[in-house]
Structures are given as C-alpha cells and as structure tokens.
N, C-alpha and C positions, 0 to 999 in steps of 0.2 A: 504494500500500500504506500503510495507516494505521500510525501509530507506537503500539506497545503501551505501556501505562502506566496508572496509576490515574486520570489526568486525562482519559482518553478519554471523550467523551460520545457515546453511540450513539443511533441514531434512535429505537429503542424496545426497551429491554432487558427481559428477564423481571424481575418484581418479586415475590419470594416473601413470604408472610405468616408468622405465627407457628406455623401448624398443619400445613403441608404435610409437613415432616419427620416429625412425630409420626404422621401418617396413613400415610405410606410405611413407617415402622417397624412400624406395626400390620399392614400387609400382609405384611411380611417375617416378622413373628412368627407369622402364620397359615400361612406358606409358600404362600399363594395368589397366586403371582406372575403366572401366566398360565394359560390364555388370558384368560378374562374372570373374573368373580367378584363378590363382594358390593359392592366399591367401584364397579364399573361400574354395577350396579343402582342404587346410591345416587346416583351422579353423574347418571345418566339421569333419575331421579325429581326431583332438585333442579333440573336444567335445565328440565324440564317445568314445575315450579313457578315458576321465574324468568320464563320466556317466556310462560306461559299457553297453551302449545301442548300438546295432550293426550299425545303419545307421542314418545319420543326413542330413537334408537339411537346409541350412542357408537361412533365409528369412528376410523380411523387418521389421517384428514385431512379437511379441507373438500373437497378435490378428489375424494377417494373418495366422500364423501357426494353430491356432484354427479353423479358417474358413476352411482351406484346410482339416484339420482332420475331421471336421463334414461332409464335402462333400464326402471324401473318405469313411466315415462310412455309407454313403447312406441316410443321414438325408435329409428329404424333407418336403414339406408343410404338416403341421398337426401332424408331428411326435413329440413325447415327448422326451425332453432331461432334465434329472435330474441333479441337482448340488446344492452346498451350496449357501445359500443366502448371506453368508459373503465372498464377493469377490469384485474385481474391475470390472467396466462395460466392459472392454475389454475381460474379461473372460466369458462373456455371450452374448454380442451383436451379435457375429456371428451366434448364434441360430436364431436370427431374420433375418439375411441375407439369411438364408436357409428357411425362412418362417415356421420354426418349433415353438413348444410351450415349453418354459422353465417352469420347475416345481422346485421350490426352497424349500430346506430343512434347518432346523435350524442347528445351530452350537453348539459345546461344549462351556460350560461356561468359561473354563479356557484357552484353546489354540485356540479357535475360528475356529477350523477345523470342517469339516462336522461331525455331530453327527452320528457315525456308528451304535449305538444301534437303533436310530430312523430310519436310512436307512434300516437296516435289517428288522425291523417291517413293514415298508411301502412297501418294496419289496414283503414280504410275502402276504400282503394284496392285492397288485397289481396283483400278480400271480393268486390269487383266482378270481379276477374280470376280468382277461384277459387284464390288462392295464399296463403291464411292460414297462419300458422305453427302447428305442433302444440304448441310450447312457447315461452313467453316467460321469459327469465331476467332478473330485475331485480337490480341490485347496490347495496347500501347502502354507498356508497363513503366511506372515511375516517371512518366512524361517523355519517354522515348517513343519514336514513331516507326511503325513497320513500313517496309518498302511497298507502298500501295501499288505502284506500277507493276511490280512482279506478281503481287496477288491478283491483280486484274488479268494478267496473262494466264495465270493458272485457272482462274474462274472461267475464262473463255474456253480453255482447253478441256476442263473437266466438269463444268456445268453446275457447280455448287452455288448456293446463295452465300454471299459474303456479308457477315455482320462484323463491324468494326467496334470493338469495345474500347472507346476512347475516353472512358471515365476519368483516367488519370492524366490525360494529355490535352485538356482544353488550353488553347493558346500555344500549342506546339505545332511545328511545321516540318514538312519534308519537301525539299525542292520548291519552296515557297507555296506549297499547298497545305492547307490545314489538315491536321490528323483526322483520319477517317474519310476524307473526301474521296468519292469514287466508289465507296462501298454501297451495297444495296440498302443497308440499314446502319446507322451510326448511333452508338450509345454514349450519352454524356452524363456526367454526375456533378452535382453541386452539394454533396454531403458536407458536413461541418468541417472536415479536415482537408477538403480539396483546395485547389489553388484559388478558386472563388467559390462562394457558397450562397445558397438560399436558405440556410439553416438545415434543410433537408430537401432534396429534390433532384431531378434529373431531366433528361429529354431524349426523345427519339427523333432522329433526323434522316431525311432521305430526299433524293432528287425526284422521287415519284410522288406527286401530290395525292394520288388515290390511296396509297398505303398510309399516308399521314392522316388523311381524313378518316380512314378506317381505325387508325390508332386512337384518334380523339373519341370516336364512337365507342370503342371497346373500353377506353379508360374512364368513361362516364356511365358505367353500368349497362352499356349497349341498349340504350333506350331508343325505341323506334319513334318516328314522328307521330304523335297523337296527343290529344288533350290529357289522356290518362297515361299510366305507365304500361307500355306495350313492349314485349320482348320476344323476338324470334330467335335470339341466341343469348348467351350469357356474356357478361363483361366483368369489369373490375372497377374498384374505386381508386384509380391511379392518377387522377388529374392534379396538377399543381394548383395551390391556392393563389388568389390575387395578392395576398400579403407577402407570401414567399417570393412571388415573381417581382414584386417591387424591390425587395432586397437584391434580387438577381440583376435587375436593371442598373442599380447603383454599383454593384460589383463589376459589371462589364466595363464600366467607365474607368476602373483602375486595373483591369486585367493586365495590360501591357506593363504597368509598373510592377505588379506582383511577379510576373514572369521574370522581368529584369532583375528584381531583387533576389529571387531564388537562384538565378544563374550566378549572381555575384556571390551569394553564400556558398554555392557549390565551388566556385573558384577559390574562395578563402580556405575552405577545407582542403581542396586538392593541393594548393600551394604549400600548406602547412603539413598535412598528414601524408600527402603523397611522397614525401621525402623519407618516411619511415620504412624500414625493411618490412616486406610482407603486406603492405597496405596498397590496394589497387582500386582505383576508381573507374567507373564505367566510361568508356570513350563515347564520343558523339560521332556518329557515322557521317561521311561526307554528304552535304546537302541537308542534313538534319539540324533543326533548331529545337532541341528538347526544352520543355518548360522547367525541367529539374524540380518537379513537384516534391520529390524526396531525393536527397543525396544519399547514395548507397556506396558502401565500401566493402570490398572483400578482404578479410584478414586471414592470411596464411599463418597458422600457429607455429609451423616449423621455422619460417623465416622471421616472423614477428616476435616469437617468444611468448606471445599471449594469444588467447583466442577470442572469438566474437563475444562469448558470454562474459568473459572477464571484463571486457570493455563495457558491455552493457550494464553489468552490475556496478562497476566503478562509477559510471555516470549516474546511475540511479541513487547511489549513496550520496551524491551531491545534488539530488533532487532534479535530475535531468532525464527526460524520457528519451529512450531510443528503442528500436524494435528489430527483431530478426526480419530478414526478407520473408515474403510470403512462403509458407510451407507448400511445396508442390501438391497439386490436387491428387495426383496418383498415390501420394503418401498419406492422404487423409483417410481415416477409418470409414467415412461415409461412402468413399469411392473404392473400397478395397476390391470390389469385383469388376471394376471398370478396366477396359483395355488401355495399355500404355505402350507407346512407340518411341523408341530412341534409347539414348544412353543415360549417363548419370550427371550431365551438366547441371540440370536444375537442382538435383539433390546436393551436389557439391556447393552450389551457390547458396542454398539454404543453410548449409552447415557453416559456411564461412561468412555469410553476408549480414551486414548490419545497416539499418536505415538510421541516419543521423538527423537530429532536429533541423528542420529546414523551413520553418514558418517565415513568411516574408516580413513579419513584424519584429523578427530578431535583429538585434544590433550587432555591430562588429565585435563589441565587447562580449556578447553572448557566445559568439563563435570562438573568440579567443579563449574564453573560460573553458569551453568544451575541448578545444585542441590542447590546452595546457594540461588538463586532466589526463587525456589520452597519451600525450608525450611523456608525462611523468611515469605513467604505467608502463609504457614501452621501454623506458630507460632503466627499469628495475633489473 
C-alpha cells in the first residue's frame, strides 16, 4: 500500500489544462448532462480531425469500442481473432464476450509491438490449412505505432478485418499518419491514466460512416425509431456522456503539449539511465513519432547487477509508483487454453521490463529524484 502524500509520484496521472473546467461549467449551465449532447458531437468531430479518420463514435471505454468493433466485424462463437500477446486485458477480453477464440502472437524484442515477420509467416501457413483469422487486432503499445502500410498489404492478401487498438497511442504518428489510420476499425481510450482523459471513456473510429452509425445505435441500447422502446436486436449502454466529452474537448487542446512533455521525460530518462550497464530503452522506428505514453526500460540483471523488481521496490519505498510491463496474455490463467504462436520475446520483456513514471505533469526534479534512486541502487 503506497503512502499518501503530496510527494507521491504516480505512473501516469491525469493532467488537466486551463479549459476543461470552463467547458464542464458550460455543460452544467445548459443542463445537458446526459445522455449525449453537443459536446459529444464536438468531441467526435475534433477526434476525426486529429486522427484523419472520417467518422468517430464516442463511447464509455476503449474496451466497449473493441467489443462493438468485433460485433460489427461479424465475430461469433468459435471464430479466431489474432493479436499480440503483449497487451492489456481490455484489448482482448471482448473476444471472449463474443465467445470467439483468441490466438496470441509474440512481440518484437525491442518495441514490444506485434512481430510482423512472425505474423506474415503464420498467415501464410494458415492460408494453406484453411484457418485464416477473421480479425487481426494490432496494439500500438506504450505509444509506439505499428507499421500500418505493411498491415494493409497483409489485409489485402489474406482478407482479414483489421482492428487497430490505438488506446495507448493517441497523438502518435507513423510517417506523418496518425496511429490506427487505415484500419477498418480504430480503438481509442481516454481512461484516467492515458495521455489525455475524459475521466473514463473511449471511441471507435472508422472511415466507413455506416459502421459508425451502427456503432452509435448499438451503444445506445439498439433502440429502433419509435415513440416507445422498440428493439429488433440487443445493444449496450456504451455511449459517452456530455460531461465527459466536455473534458475531452478541453484535453484535445493540450494534447500536443502533453505528447511533447512525455517525449522530453523519456529523453531525460534515456540520457541518465541509458548510461547504466544493462539498462535498455525502446528505440523509435524510422518514421515513427511515438507519444511515449509510458517510458519503458529493460533491465538485464546479469549486466545491471539488479533486476526489475529490485528497482520497482526501491522506488516504491520512496513513494514512487512504477509497474512491470504488461504480462503477456498467453501467460494469463484466463487464456491458459488459448493458442500461442512464436517464441519467448514477450515473456523475456515481461521478466525484465519496467514502466517508469511518465505523467506529463512531472517536473524535471521528479525525474531527477527517480534517476538518482535508481543510480544509487545500481552502484551498490
């Protein structure tokens, strides 16, 4: 249990700008609190402008967006959905909601993104055996962005639906294209720890207006047009509220500043800790501009003389939160019976990897405090 107090450094705290409170007050003054409203419309339009993706439905979470995307993709009981093992549970749990079967693939050793060489090999094998997946979910992990042009080529060749889980990469780009652009469905998240937040929320984006109209329908209990409540199918209570959307509109105004600050924090860590033996930071691929949502470091205990957990516990003893990398999904008990393809790169990353505090409200002094603790531990 962490010690409460003003000196606590969290992994990734919400960081409000100057306008969010004013926009929420505007919502309260209009009494348009819920369900949706003008701020939701505005937030959706501004997200479409930011991402370059034609249409957006603002929803209650990124997980809700993925659930609807899978349903709109026709995923049903027994269907295979492929994706990276290195992700958050919310990025795969909706597969189970649809009673489908997840198949997990290994990640790259450096950036922890889906291993595209492995993917291409496995797709070719699956085509021969007639077991191609209906859907591929790619995950833009920790603000790094998958090579969308390569995924697009594979989609054309093998015919799967591409869902881009861009929950951690809002404001990140690859070859000047926003993360997720070009996918059939794009998942966004504005959870409290994300680079910008609506306190809780997400969105589903697509260049296809028909599927986004359908997503809005399904996310509001699938109510058919009628004076009464008429339902020819079932839906969900997944729509974002007007109040939360107002916060999101304000947060979008400071997104570029938040990305820039997180990139600065990453550089401060890299410049200091990257000099220590056994400490390795994720590179940025050519053409990529990661948002550096979380700065991650791999700590080789043989070279460093300390391991990931020693660093984590040392920081916690100074009231500083850090966290292991996502535990690969194929290692999770809930997915013990799921198929896994690949080697042990994701497992090794989990064993050695640590997420360092990366919130954009952190000061240089905060980063210095963290680095000093780790340097002292490494010098023992």
